Structures are given as structure tokens and as C-alpha cells.
C-alpha positions as CSV (number, residue, x, y, z in Angstrom):
1,M,15.9,73.1,-51.3
2,R,19.4,71.6,-51.2
3,S,19.5,72.2,-47.4
4,A,16.6,69.9,-46.7
5,P,18.4,66.6,-47.4
6,R,21.4,67.9,-45.3
7,Q,19.1,68.7,-42.4
8,A,17.4,65.3,-42.7
9,R,20.8,63.6,-42.5
10,R,21.8,65.7,-39.6
11,S,18.6,64.8,-37.7
12,A,19.0,61.1,-38.5
13,L,22.6,61.2,-37.2
14,T,21.5,62.9,-34.0
15,L,18.8,60.4,-33.5
16,A,21.1,57.5,-34.1
17,A,23.7,58.9,-31.6
18,F,20.9,59.4,-29.0
19,A,19.7,55.8,-29.5
20,A,23.3,54.5,-29.2
21,T,23.9,56.4,-26.0
22,V,20.7,55.2,-24.4
23,T,21.5,51.6,-25.4
24,L,25.0,51.9,-23.9
25,L,23.6,53.3,-20.7
26,L,21.0,50.5,-20.4
27,A,23.6,47.9,-21.2
28,G,25.9,49.4,-18.6
29,T,23.2,49.4,-16.0
30,W,22.3,45.8,-16.7
31,L,26.0,44.7,-16.4
32,A,26.4,46.6,-13.2
33,T,23.3,45.1,-11.5
34,R,23.3,41.6,-13.0
35,A,25.6,40.1,-10.3
36,R,23.5,41.7,-7.5
37,V,20.2,40.5,-9.0
38,E,21.6,37.0,-9.4
39,A,22.9,37.0,-5.9
40,N,19.5,38.1,-4.5
41,Q,17.7,35.4,-6.6
42,N,20.1,32.7,-5.4
43,A,19.6,33.8,-1.8
44,A,15.8,33.7,-2.1
45,R,16.0,30.2,-3.7
46,A,18.4,29.0,-1.0
47,M,16.0,30.2,1.7
48,L,13.1,28.3,0.2
49,L,15.1,25.2,-0.4
50,A,16.2,25.2,3.2
51,Q,12.5,25.1,4.2
52,A,12.1,21.9,2.2
53,L,15.3,20.3,3.4
54,P,16.8,21.2,6.8
55,A,20.1,22.9,6.6
56,E,21.8,20.4,8.9
57,L,21.3,17.7,6.2
58,F,23.6,19.3,3.6
59,D,26.8,21.4,3.4
60,N,26.9,22.0,-0.4
61,D,25.4,25.0,-2.2
62,L,22.0,23.5,-2.7
63,A,20.8,26.2,-5.0
64,A,23.8,25.7,-7.3
65,S,23.1,21.9,-7.5
66,R,20.1,22.4,-9.7
67,Q,19.7,20.0,-12.6
68,P,16.8,19.4,-14.9
69,L,14.4,16.4,-14.6
70,P,13.8,14.3,-17.7
71,E,10.8,15.7,-19.6
72,A,8.6,12.7,-18.8
73,A,9.3,13.1,-15.1
74,A,8.8,16.9,-15.2
75,L,5.4,16.4,-16.8
76,Y,4.4,13.7,-14.2
77,L,5.6,15.7,-11.1
78,N,5.2,19.3,-12.3
79,G,2.6,19.2,-15.0
80,R,5.0,21.0,-17.4
81,P,7.8,19.7,-19.6
82,A,10.5,21.4,-17.6
83,A,11.3,21.2,-13.9
84,N,14.4,20.8,-11.7
85,L,15.7,18.9,-8.7
86,Y,18.4,19.8,-6.3
87,L,20.9,17.3,-5.0
88,A,22.0,17.7,-1.4
89,R,25.4,16.5,-0.1
90,K,26.9,16.2,3.3
91,A,30.7,15.6,3.6
92,G,30.7,14.7,0.0
93,Q,28.0,12.1,0.2
94,P,24.5,12.4,-1.2
95,S,22.1,13.3,1.6
96,G,18.8,14.1,-0.1
97,V,17.0,15.8,-2.9
98,V,14.5,18.6,-3.4
99,F,12.0,18.4,-6.2
100,E,10.1,21.2,-8.0
101,A,6.6,19.8,-8.2
102,A,3.0,21.0,-8.6
103,A,-0.6,20.1,-8.0
104,P,-2.5,21.2,-11.1
105,N,-5.9,20.7,-9.6
106,G,-6.1,23.0,-6.6
107,Y,-9.4,24.8,-5.9
108,G,-7.9,27.9,-7.4
109,G,-5.8,26.1,-10.0
110,R,-2.1,25.2,-10.0
111,I,-0.3,24.9,-6.7
112,E,3.5,25.1,-7.0
113,L,5.6,23.1,-4.5
114,L,9.1,22.2,-3.3
115,V,9.3,18.7,-1.8
116,G,12.4,17.6,0.1
117,I,13.3,14.0,0.8
118,A,16.4,12.7,2.7
119,A,18.5,10.0,1.3
120,D,16.9,7.5,3.7
121,G,13.5,8.1,2.0
122,K,11.9,10.2,4.7
123,L,10.2,13.4,3.7
124,Q,11.7,16.5,5.3
125,G,9.5,19.3,4.1
126,V,6.8,20.5,1.7
127,R,6.8,24.1,0.8
128,V,4.1,25.9,-1.2
129,L,5.7,28.4,-3.5
130,A,2.6,29.8,-5.3
131,H,-1.1,29.2,-5.2
132,K,-4.5,30.9,-5.8
133,E,-6.4,29.1,-3.1
134,T,-9.1,31.1,-1.2
135,P,-7.7,33.2,1.6
136,G,-8.9,32.1,5.0
137,L,-10.2,28.7,3.6
138,G,-7.9,26.7,1.3
139,D,-4.7,28.7,1.9
140,Y,-4.0,26.7,5.0
141,I,-1.8,24.5,2.8
142,D,0.8,27.3,2.9
143,L,3.2,27.0,5.8
144,S,3.1,30.7,6.2
145,V,-0.6,30.4,7.1
146,S,-0.7,27.1,9.1
147,D,1.3,24.1,10.1
148,W,-0.8,21.7,8.0
149,A,2.1,20.9,5.7
150,R,4.3,19.8,8.5
151,Q,2.4,16.5,8.8
152,F,4.3,15.3,5.7
153,S,7.7,15.5,7.5
154,G,9.0,12.1,8.6
155,R,6.7,10.1,6.4
156,S,8.5,7.4,4.4
157,S,8.5,7.7,0.6
158,A,7.7,4.0,0.6
159,A,4.4,4.5,2.4
160,P,1.4,2.9,0.6
161,A,-1.2,4.9,-1.2
162,P,-3.4,5.7,1.9
163,G,-0.3,7.6,3.3
164,W,-0.9,10.2,0.7
165,Q,-4.7,10.6,1.1
166,L,-6.8,12.6,3.4
167,K,-8.6,10.9,6.3
168,K,-11.8,11.8,4.5
169,D,-10.7,9.6,1.7
170,G,-9.6,6.7,3.9
171,G,-6.1,7.9,4.3
172,A,-3.8,9.3,7.0
173,L,-3.7,13.0,6.4
174,D,-5.6,15.7,8.4
175,Y,-7.5,18.4,6.6
176,V,-9.8,21.3,7.3
177,S,-13.5,20.6,7.0
178,G,-15.0,22.4,4.1
179,A,-11.7,23.0,2.3
180,T,-10.6,19.6,1.2
181,I,-9.9,20.2,-2.5
182,S,-6.7,22.2,-1.8
183,A,-5.3,19.6,0.7
184,R,-6.3,16.7,-1.5
185,A,-4.4,18.2,-4.5
186,V,-1.3,18.8,-2.5
187,A,-1.4,15.4,-0.9
188,A,-1.6,13.7,-4.3
189,A,1.2,15.8,-5.7
190,V,3.5,14.9,-2.7
191,G,2.5,11.3,-3.1
192,R,3.7,11.4,-6.8
193,V,7.0,12.8,-5.7
194,A,7.4,10.2,-3.0
195,G,6.7,7.4,-5.4
196,Y,9.1,8.8,-8.0
197,F,11.9,9.0,-5.4
198,R,11.1,5.4,-4.2
199,D,11.3,4.1,-7.7
200,H,14.4,6.1,-8.8
201,R,16.3,6.5,-5.5
202,Q,19.7,5.2,-6.6
203,Q,19.8,7.2,-9.8
204,L,18.6,10.3,-8.1
205,L,21.2,10.1,-5.3
206,Q,23.9,9.5,-7.9
207,G,22.9,12.7,-9.7
208,N,21.2,10.9,-12.6
209,P,17.4,11.8,-12.5
């Protein structure tokens, strides 16, 4: 009878030692791979950012220039209380910004975007990061599927409202017949970003979003 408590203590100590060993192994693995994972994430982010803002427009580490938007701006542009922008510099001077934005009302729901604008106010690129639009129909908004999004490049952020509307709605943007909801949502989201840049240009380029 007296050996039962002793056996229980021995089992508990063995289990505790096993748990500690596993914890140390997991912690060691995480520490060993953390730098590589972060490097891969930064490389992927940099590649996407370069699709929204041409590499020749900046010489800083654009991914590392991330800073949060004010909550009100994040809600307006991204539909969520948290979003970032990235400030581009060339030879030490501000040369553009890339916004995290979203269209909440795509045909399949939320469409996540990156929108790049040069310091002179001209749009440089619109990149769709994630969407649930219908394959073969509404997914033409994605640059990997078609060149539709390229029509934003070169447009001025100071363009009036029709510049961010589809031709079907009296605006200037092309669309695919029968799949207007996706394009209309993206166009409106890009228009919001353009307007925000137009109204806050100086603060944004000074790094004060």
C-alpha cells in the first residue's frame, strides 16, 4: 500500500520531465526557424508591394516601412479597424505610398487589395491579394487572370468621381459584361484610396497618415 503513492509520484515526475523535454524541443524549433519564416514572409510581402508600386520608384525597404493607418482611415479604406500603409522613398525623398485596402461588397464578399500611388498623385498599381469571386467570371479583377486592373495605372488621384466608375455607370472604366459587381466593388475601393491620398497627400508623404 505504501508503494502506491511512491509510484504515483514517480509517474508524475516522469510525465513532467517528458512535458518539459517536448516544450524545450518545440521552443528550440521555433527559435531556429523564426528568422527563416520571417524572411520568407518579408520576401513575399516585398514581391506583392513591388506589383503595386514599381521598383524603380523606391530604393528603401518598402516592406519594412509599414506603419498603421488611423483607425478611422482603416475602417474607411479597409473595412476593418486596422490596416497599414507603406511609405516609399527614393534617394531619401518620399516617392509614393502603398495602401492596404478592401472592397467589402464583391460578388463573393470581401476583396483585399494593395493600391500604390506615386508622390505626384498618379496611381501605379492595383493588386488583388484575396477574393472569392466566381472563377472564370468575376475573377478577371485579379492581375494573375487578366490585365483588367492595369487600367488604373496612370490615373490621377485627383480625378473626379466618374474616373472611379464603370462605363456602364457613366464612368471611364472598362468591365466584362455579365460580371460587373466585382469590377464595380474594386473601382469604388480604389476611388476611396485615391480620394484619401488626394486629401492627405502632404501628411502621408511626411509619414504622418
